[in-house]
SETOR-238132 format. One record per residue (C-alpha): x, y, z; chain; residue number from 1; residue in one letter. Coordinates in nm, 2 decimals. Example, Ala and Ser with C-alpha at 12.3 -4.5 7.8 and 13.67 -1.06 7.14 Angstrom:
REM residues 2
(pator (1.23, -0.45, 0.78), "A", 1, "A")
(pator (1.37, -0.11, 0.71), "A", 2, "S")
END
This chain:
REM residues 301
(pator (2.07, 0.64, -1.55), "A", 1, "M")
(pator (1.71, 0.58, -1.63), "A", 2, "N")
(pator (1.53, 0.40, -1.38), "A", 3, "I")
(pator (1.17, 0.28, -1.47), "A", 4, "L")
(pator (0.91, 0.26, -1.17), "A", 5, "V")
(pator (0.61, 0.04, -1.17), "A", 6, "I")
(pator (0.34, 0.05, -0.92), "A", 7, "S")
(pator (0.06, -0.20, -0.93), "A", 8, "Y")
(pator (-0.14, -0.10, -0.64), "A", 9, "N")
(pator (-0.50, -0.09, -0.55), "A", 10, "I")
(pator (-0.63, 0.25, -0.65), "A", 11, "K")
(pator (-0.39, 0.43, -0.89), "A", 12, "E")
(pator (-0.12, 0.16, -1.08), "A", 13, "P")
(pator (0.13, 0.41, -1.24), "A", 14, "F")
(pator (0.46, 0.42, -1.41), "A", 15, "A")
(pator (0.72, 0.69, -1.37), "A", 16, "C")
(pator (1.06, 0.76, -1.52), "A", 17, "L")
(pator (1.38, 0.88, -1.31), "A", 18, "I")
(pator (1.64, 0.98, -1.55), "A", 19, "Q")
(pator (1.93, 1.14, -1.40), "A", 20, "D")
(pator (1.79, 1.15, -1.05), "A", 21, "K")
(pator (1.47, 1.36, -1.14), "A", 22, "E")
(pator (1.17, 1.24, -1.22), "A", 23, "I")
(pator (1.09, 1.34, -1.59), "A", 24, "V")
(pator (0.77, 1.11, -1.64), "A", 25, "K")
(pator (0.46, 1.01, -1.43), "A", 26, "Y")
(pator (0.19, 0.82, -1.60), "A", 27, "L")
(pator (-0.13, 0.69, -1.44), "A", 28, "K")
(pator (-0.32, 0.37, -1.56), "A", 29, "E")
(pator (-0.66, 0.57, -1.55), "A", 30, "S")
(pator (-0.57, 0.80, -1.78), "A", 31, "E")
(pator (-0.60, 0.57, -2.06), "A", 32, "Y")
(pator (-0.85, 0.35, -1.90), "A", 33, "Y")
(pator (-1.13, 0.59, -1.79), "A", 34, "H")
(pator (-1.28, 0.42, -1.52), "A", 35, "I")
(pator (-1.30, 0.50, -1.14), "A", 36, "D")
(pator (-1.11, 0.18, -1.05), "A", 37, "N")
(pator (-0.83, 0.07, -1.28), "A", 38, "P")
(pator (-0.65, -0.11, -1.01), "A", 39, "H")
(pator (-0.71, -0.45, -1.17), "A", 40, "K")
(pator (-0.51, -0.30, -1.52), "A", 41, "S")
(pator (-0.15, -0.36, -1.49), "A", 42, "F")
(pator (-0.01, -0.02, -1.59), "A", 43, "P")
(pator (0.09, -0.17, -1.94), "A", 44, "E")
(pator (-0.01, 0.16, -2.11), "A", 45, "S")
(pator (0.16, 0.37, -1.89), "A", 46, "A")
(pator (0.48, 0.15, -1.93), "A", 47, "I")
(pator (0.41, 0.18, -2.33), "A", 48, "E")
(pator (0.43, 0.55, -2.32), "A", 49, "Q")
(pator (0.73, 0.58, -2.13), "A", 50, "I")
(pator (0.90, 0.30, -2.35), "A", 51, "M")
(pator (0.80, 0.52, -2.64), "A", 52, "V")
(pator (1.05, 0.76, -2.64), "A", 53, "N")
(pator (1.28, 0.62, -2.42), "A", 54, "T")
(pator (1.62, 0.48, -2.59), "A", 55, "E")
(pator (1.73, 0.30, -2.32), "A", 56, "K")
(pator (1.62, 0.22, -1.98), "A", 57, "I")
(pator (1.87, 0.09, -1.69), "A", 58, "D")
(pator (1.68, -0.06, -1.40), "A", 59, "K")
(pator (1.36, -0.20, -1.34), "A", 60, "V")
(pator (1.21, -0.11, -1.02), "A", 61, "V")
(pator (0.88, -0.26, -0.90), "A", 62, "F")
(pator (0.69, -0.11, -0.61), "A", 63, "L")
(pator (0.57, -0.43, -0.39), "A", 64, "G")
(pator (0.70, -0.76, -0.32), "A", 65, "K")
(pator (0.59, -1.05, -0.52), "A", 66, "Q")
(pator (0.48, -1.32, -0.27), "A", 67, "L")
(pator (0.30, -1.06, -0.04), "A", 68, "L")
(pator (0.08, -0.99, -0.36), "A", 69, "F")
(pator (-0.02, -1.36, -0.35), "A", 70, "L")
(pator (-0.04, -1.39, 0.01), "A", 71, "K")
(pator (-0.29, -1.09, 0.03), "A", 72, "D")
(pator (-0.48, -1.19, -0.26), "A", 73, "L")
(pator (-0.55, -1.57, -0.08), "A", 74, "I")
(pator (-0.61, -1.38, 0.23), "A", 75, "I")
(pator (-0.91, -1.14, 0.08), "A", 76, "Q")
(pator (-1.09, -1.40, -0.13), "A", 77, "H")
(pator (-1.07, -1.65, 0.16), "A", 78, "S")
(pator (-1.35, -1.43, 0.34), "A", 79, "F")
(pator (-1.61, -1.55, 0.10), "A", 80, "L")
(pator (-1.45, -1.86, -0.06), "A", 81, "F")
(pator (-1.60, -2.08, -0.23), "A", 82, "P")
(pator (-1.87, -1.79, -0.35), "A", 83, "R")
(pator (-1.60, -1.57, -0.49), "A", 84, "T")
(pator (-1.43, -1.90, -0.69), "A", 85, "F")
(pator (-1.46, -1.76, -1.02), "A", 86, "T")
(pator (-1.32, -1.39, -0.94), "A", 87, "E")
(pator (-1.06, -1.58, -0.71), "A", 88, "F")
(pator (-0.95, -1.79, -1.04), "A", 89, "A")
(pator (-0.92, -1.49, -1.27), "A", 90, "K")
(pator (-0.73, -1.28, -0.99), "A", 91, "D")
(pator (-0.51, -1.55, -0.94), "A", 92, "L")
(pator (-0.44, -1.57, -1.32), "A", 93, "S")
(pator (-0.37, -1.24, -1.37), "A", 94, "D")
(pator (-0.13, -1.20, -1.07), "A", 95, "C")
(pator (0.09, -1.48, -1.22), "A", 96, "F")
(pator (0.05, -1.34, -1.55), "A", 97, "K")
(pator (0.19, -0.98, -1.46), "A", 98, "T")
(pator (0.32, -0.99, -1.06), "A", 99, "T")
(pator (0.47, -1.33, -1.06), "A", 100, "M")
(pator (0.64, -1.26, -1.40), "A", 101, "H")
(pator (0.77, -0.89, -1.38), "A", 102, "I")
(pator (1.04, -0.95, -1.67), "A", 103, "Q")
(pator (0.81, -1.16, -1.91), "A", 104, "K")
(pator (0.53, -0.87, -1.89), "A", 105, "T")
(pator (0.78, -0.61, -1.99), "A", 106, "I")
(pator (0.93, -0.82, -2.28), "A", 107, "K")
(pator (0.55, -0.88, -2.38), "A", 108, "K")
(pator (0.47, -0.47, -2.39), "A", 109, "I")
(pator (0.77, -0.44, -2.55), "A", 110, "K")
(pator (0.75, -0.69, -2.82), "A", 111, "D")
(pator (0.40, -0.65, -2.88), "A", 112, "E")
(pator (0.42, -0.28, -2.97), "A", 113, "N")
(pator (0.75, -0.32, -3.16), "A", 114, "Q")
(pator (0.95, -0.10, -2.97), "A", 115, "L")
(pator (1.32, -0.04, -2.95), "A", 116, "R")
(pator (1.41, 0.05, -2.64), "A", 117, "T")
(pator (1.71, -0.09, -2.50), "A", 118, "K")
(pator (1.61, -0.24, -2.12), "A", 119, "I")
(pator (1.80, -0.40, -1.85), "A", 120, "G")
(pator (1.57, -0.71, -1.71), "A", 121, "L")
(pator (1.84, -0.93, -1.58), "A", 122, "D")
(pator (1.76, -0.76, -1.27), "A", 123, "V")
(pator (1.42, -0.66, -1.10), "A", 124, "I")
(pator (1.46, -0.44, -0.79), "A", 125, "Y")
(pator (1.16, -0.47, -0.56), "A", 126, "Y")
(pator (1.08, -0.18, -0.29), "A", 127, "L")
(pator (0.79, -0.14, -0.05), "A", 128, "K")
(pator (0.64, 0.20, -0.06), "A", 129, "M")
(pator (0.63, 0.17, 0.34), "A", 130, "D")
(pator (1.06, 0.15, 0.29), "A", 131, "E")
(pator (1.07, 0.46, 0.08), "A", 132, "A")
(pator (0.85, 0.69, 0.30), "A", 133, "L")
(pator (1.02, 0.54, 0.62), "A", 134, "A")
(pator (1.37, 0.61, 0.47), "A", 135, "Y")
(pator (1.27, 0.95, 0.40), "A", 136, "S")
(pator (1.25, 1.08, 0.78), "A", 137, "V")
(pator (1.61, 1.26, 0.81), "A", 138, "S")
(pator (1.61, 1.21, 1.20), "A", 139, "E")
(pator (1.65, 0.90, 1.45), "A", 140, "D")
(pator (1.32, 0.75, 1.51), "A", 141, "R")
(pator (1.05, 0.49, 1.53), "A", 142, "I")
(pator (0.87, 0.52, 1.20), "A", 143, "V")
(pator (0.53, 0.37, 1.14), "A", 144, "I")
(pator (0.36, 0.39, 0.80), "A", 145, "T")
(pator (-0.02, 0.34, 0.79), "A", 146, "C")
(pator (-0.14, 0.34, 0.38), "A", 147, "L")
(pator (-0.48, 0.31, 0.21), "A", 148, "T")
(pator (-0.34, 0.28, -0.16), "A", 149, "D")
(pator (-0.12, -0.03, -0.16), "A", 150, "V")
(pator (-0.22, -0.37, -0.30), "A", 151, "F")
(pator (-0.13, -0.59, 0.05), "A", 152, "E")
(pator (-0.39, -0.48, 0.25), "A", 153, "G")
(pator (-0.17, -0.52, 0.56), "A", 154, "D")
(pator (-0.01, -0.18, 0.55), "A", 155, "S")
(pator (0.08, -0.10, 0.88), "A", 156, "F")
(pator (0.47, -0.13, 0.95), "A", 157, "Y")
(pator (0.71, 0.01, 1.24), "A", 158, "C")
(pator (1.08, 0.09, 1.14), "A", 159, "F")
(pator (1.32, 0.21, 1.36), "A", 160, "T")
(pator (1.58, 0.46, 1.20), "A", 161, "K")
(pator (1.96, 0.51, 1.28), "A", 162, "E")
(pator (2.10, 0.75, 1.10), "A", 163, "G")
(pator (2.14, 0.62, 0.73), "A", 164, "H")
(pator (2.00, 0.27, 0.83), "A", 165, "D")
(pator (1.66, 0.16, 0.94), "A", 166, "F")
(pator (1.52, -0.16, 1.01), "A", 167, "L")
(pator (1.17, -0.31, 0.97), "A", 168, "M")
(pator (1.05, -0.48, 1.32), "A", 169, "D")
(pator (0.86, -0.74, 1.16), "A", 170, "S")
(pator (0.72, -0.89, 1.43), "A", 171, "E")
(pator (0.54, -0.60, 1.55), "A", 172, "L")
(pator (0.34, -0.58, 1.21), "A", 173, "N")
(pator (-0.03, -0.64, 1.30), "A", 174, "I")
(pator (-0.23, -0.87, 1.08), "A", 175, "K")
(pator (-0.54, -0.65, 1.01), "A", 176, "N")
(pator (-0.47, -0.36, 0.88), "A", 177, "S")
(pator (-0.53, 0.01, 1.08), "A", 178, "F")
(pator (-0.51, 0.12, 0.73), "A", 179, "S")
(pator (-0.83, -0.03, 0.63), "A", 180, "R")
(pator (-1.03, 0.03, 0.93), "A", 181, "L")
(pator (-0.94, 0.43, 0.86), "A", 182, "L")
(pator (-1.05, 0.39, 0.51), "A", 183, "E")
(pator (-1.37, 0.24, 0.62), "A", 184, "I")
(pator (-1.44, 0.50, 0.89), "A", 185, "Y")
(pator (-1.40, 0.76, 0.64), "A", 186, "H")
(pator (-1.61, 0.62, 0.35), "A", 187, "E")
(pator (-1.89, 0.53, 0.59), "A", 188, "A")
(pator (-1.90, 0.87, 0.69), "A", 189, "G")
(pator (-1.98, 0.81, 1.02), "A", 190, "G")
(pator (-2.31, 0.59, 0.90), "A", 191, "E")
(pator (-2.19, 0.24, 1.02), "A", 192, "I")
(pator (-2.05, 0.16, 1.36), "A", 193, "G")
(pator (-1.74, 0.00, 1.35), "A", 194, "L")
(pator (-1.79, -0.19, 1.63), "A", 195, "G")
(pator (-2.04, -0.38, 1.43), "A", 196, "K")
(pator (-1.80, -0.49, 1.16), "A", 197, "I")
(pator (-1.48, -0.59, 1.40), "A", 198, "I")
(pator (-1.40, -0.79, 1.71), "A", 199, "D")
(pator (-1.12, -0.64, 1.91), "A", 200, "Y")
(pator (-0.90, -0.68, 2.24), "A", 201, "S")
(pator (-0.74, -0.54, 2.48), "A", 202, "D")
(pator (-0.39, -0.63, 2.30), "A", 203, "R")
(pator (-0.50, -0.38, 2.05), "A", 204, "G")
(pator (-0.51, -0.66, 1.78), "A", 205, "D")
(pator (-0.86, -0.68, 1.59), "A", 206, "F")
(pator (-1.04, -0.87, 1.27), "A", 207, "K")
(pator (-1.34, -0.80, 1.11), "A", 208, "F")
(pator (-1.60, -1.01, 1.09), "A", 209, "K")
(pator (-1.64, -1.24, 0.81), "A", 210, "K")
(pator (-2.04, -1.16, 0.79), "A", 211, "S")
(pator (-2.02, -0.80, 0.67), "A", 212, "Y")
(pator (-1.72, -0.83, 0.41), "A", 213, "L")
(pator (-1.71, -0.91, 0.04), "A", 214, "T")
(pator (-1.45, -0.90, -0.22), "A", 215, "I")
(pator (-1.47, -0.63, -0.44), "A", 216, "K")
(pator (-1.19, -0.49, -0.69), "A", 217, "N")
(pator (-0.92, -0.65, -0.44), "A", 218, "N")
(pator (-1.00, -0.48, -0.15), "A", 219, "S")
(pator (-1.25, -0.51, 0.14), "A", 220, "F")
(pator (-1.58, -0.36, 0.11), "A", 221, "A")
(pator (-1.88, -0.37, 0.36), "A", 222, "L")
(pator (-2.22, -0.54, 0.28), "A", 223, "R")
(pator (-2.51, -0.46, 0.40), "A", 224, "G")
(pator (-2.54, -0.49, 0.81), "A", 225, "L")
(pator (-2.79, -0.77, 0.97), "A", 226, "K")
(pator (-3.01, -0.62, 1.21), "A", 227, "K")
(pator (-3.01, -0.77, 1.57), "A", 228, "G")
(pator (-2.63, -0.73, 1.59), "A", 229, "I")
(pator (-2.52, -0.55, 1.94), "A", 230, "E")
(pator (-2.30, -0.25, 1.87), "A", 231, "D")
(pator (-2.02, -0.15, 2.06), "A", 232, "F")
(pator (-2.11, 0.16, 2.30), "A", 233, "K")
(pator (-1.79, 0.35, 2.20), "A", 234, "E")
(pator (-1.83, 0.60, 1.91), "A", 235, "S")
(pator (-1.63, 0.50, 1.60), "A", 236, "N")
(pator (-1.36, 0.77, 1.71), "A", 237, "E")
(pator (-1.35, 0.63, 2.05), "A", 238, "E")
(pator (-1.25, 0.29, 1.89), "A", 239, "I")
(pator (-1.04, 0.40, 1.70), "A", 240, "L")
(pator (-0.83, 0.58, 1.95), "A", 241, "L")
(pator (-0.85, 0.26, 2.18), "A", 242, "K")
(pator (-0.71, 0.04, 1.92), "A", 243, "I")
(pator (-0.47, 0.27, 1.80), "A", 244, "F")
(pator (-0.33, 0.38, 2.17), "A", 245, "S")
(pator (-0.29, -0.01, 2.24), "A", 246, "N")
(pator (-0.09, -0.03, 1.90), "A", 247, "L")
(pator (0.16, 0.26, 1.94), "A", 248, "I")
(pator (0.24, 0.12, 2.34), "A", 249, "D")
(pator (0.38, -0.21, 2.13), "A", 250, "K")
(pator (0.62, 0.01, 1.92), "A", 251, "F")
(pator (0.74, 0.27, 2.16), "A", 252, "Q")
(pator (1.07, 0.16, 2.30), "A", 253, "K")
(pator (1.42, 0.35, 2.39), "A", 254, "D")
(pator (1.21, 0.66, 2.45), "A", 255, "N")
(pator (1.22, 0.75, 2.07), "A", 256, "K")
(pator (0.99, 0.97, 1.93), "A", 257, "Q")
(pator (0.75, 0.81, 1.66), "A", 258, "I")
(pator (0.66, 0.97, 1.36), "A", 259, "V")
(pator (0.33, 0.83, 1.21), "A", 260, "F")
(pator (0.34, 0.85, 0.82), "A", 261, "I")
(pator (-0.02, 0.79, 0.66), "A", 262, "S")
(pator (-0.22, 0.89, 0.37), "A", 263, "D")
(pator (-0.53, 0.87, 0.55), "A", 264, "A")
(pator (-0.70, 1.17, 0.75), "A", 265, "E")
(pator (-0.61, 1.08, 1.12), "A", 266, "I")
(pator (-0.94, 1.14, 1.35), "A", 267, "P")
(pator (-0.90, 1.45, 1.55), "A", 268, "N")
(pator (-0.96, 1.23, 1.86), "A", 269, "R")
(pator (-0.65, 1.06, 1.79), "A", 270, "I")
(pator (-0.40, 1.34, 1.73), "A", 271, "I")
(pator (-0.53, 1.52, 2.05), "A", 272, "E")
(pator (-0.48, 1.20, 2.26), "A", 273, "A")
(pator (-0.11, 1.17, 2.16), "A", 274, "H")
(pator (0.04, 1.53, 2.13), "A", 275, "P")
(pator (0.38, 1.30, 2.17), "A", 276, "E")
(pator (0.38, 1.14, 1.84), "A", 277, "I")
(pator (0.49, 1.35, 1.53), "A", 278, "K")
(pator (0.16, 1.29, 1.26), "A", 279, "F")
(pator (0.31, 1.32, 0.92), "A", 280, "K")
(pator (0.07, 1.32, 0.63), "A", 281, "P")
(pator (0.15, 1.22, 0.25), "A", 282, "V")
(pator (0.00, 1.25, -0.06), "A", 283, "N")
(pator (0.05, 1.08, -0.38), "A", 284, "D")
(pator (0.33, 1.37, -0.47), "A", 285, "N")
(pator (0.51, 1.31, -0.15), "A", 286, "D")
(pator (0.51, 0.90, -0.23), "A", 287, "K")
(pator (0.65, 0.97, -0.56), "A", 288, "I")
(pator (0.95, 1.18, -0.39), "A", 289, "E")
(pator (1.03, 0.96, -0.15), "A", 290, "S")
(pator (1.06, 0.70, -0.42), "A", 291, "I")
(pator (1.31, 0.93, -0.59), "A", 292, "K")
(pator (1.49, 0.98, -0.27), "A", 293, "H")
(pator (1.55, 0.67, -0.16), "A", 294, "Y")
(pator (1.61, 0.52, -0.54), "A", 295, "L")
(pator (1.90, 0.79, -0.58), "A", 296, "N")
(pator (2.06, 0.69, -0.25), "A", 297, "K")
(pator (2.06, 0.30, -0.28), "A", 298, "K")
(pator (2.05, 0.21, -0.68), "A", 299, "I")
(pator (2.23, 0.53, -0.85), "A", 300, "T")
(pator (2.52, 0.64, -0.55), "A", 301, "A")
END
């Protein structure tokens, strides 16, 4: 069985081919568009290159959920709307042309390049990367995923793993992504006080201050900070620890160990303060392997 997997995320859109339960091709769109941020490019070239040398594709899997793409697009642009109306209109148009119509997009790629690949488009399978990573945990655990490279900016999910089944605790998902905060923390290199760009409560929830955000590359990016704004007294690591600890309290239940999966580097201050948590770092290769493992169990079984 041949499975085409498509990822249209923020940093590295890609397409890969799983053939007889093994990954035989993995192509990033950035290999064809020599730019630093190819995120706005639906991986058409990567899909085309896979289809050129593949006679038949039995199933198509899209990483992400369509309505979440649309929801996140609206939320991100709302920060500076209507100043970003032109960019919002373009991004919305691109979203409807590609993400919301996967079958038509793939058929268009096939027709425009006169490809003879037989491809099953009757059913498109949708999979969140968070689900695949949670499924890769073998033990009965509470699994929290915190990813920085997915299109849906709110990538901080909690799963309860029991045997071969897992349940996403949707009511516990926070609306403001802790992963985005980690990303800003590392990109800023300690030069920006996180207390200046967020408001947070004792509940562990936080929100970004609109004054310091702009829409760039479908992601949050920092603007210049205005003077005269009082900063929190805590250091960046202490702010992250406070928010993290309060969030973990929400997820802990039934005395199960928590596995925290993230593609962002976790500050040592957090790791040292929570020896009871198993921190599991992942990279791109780990993500692809988890997708293969999940699909082999769920689709090809």
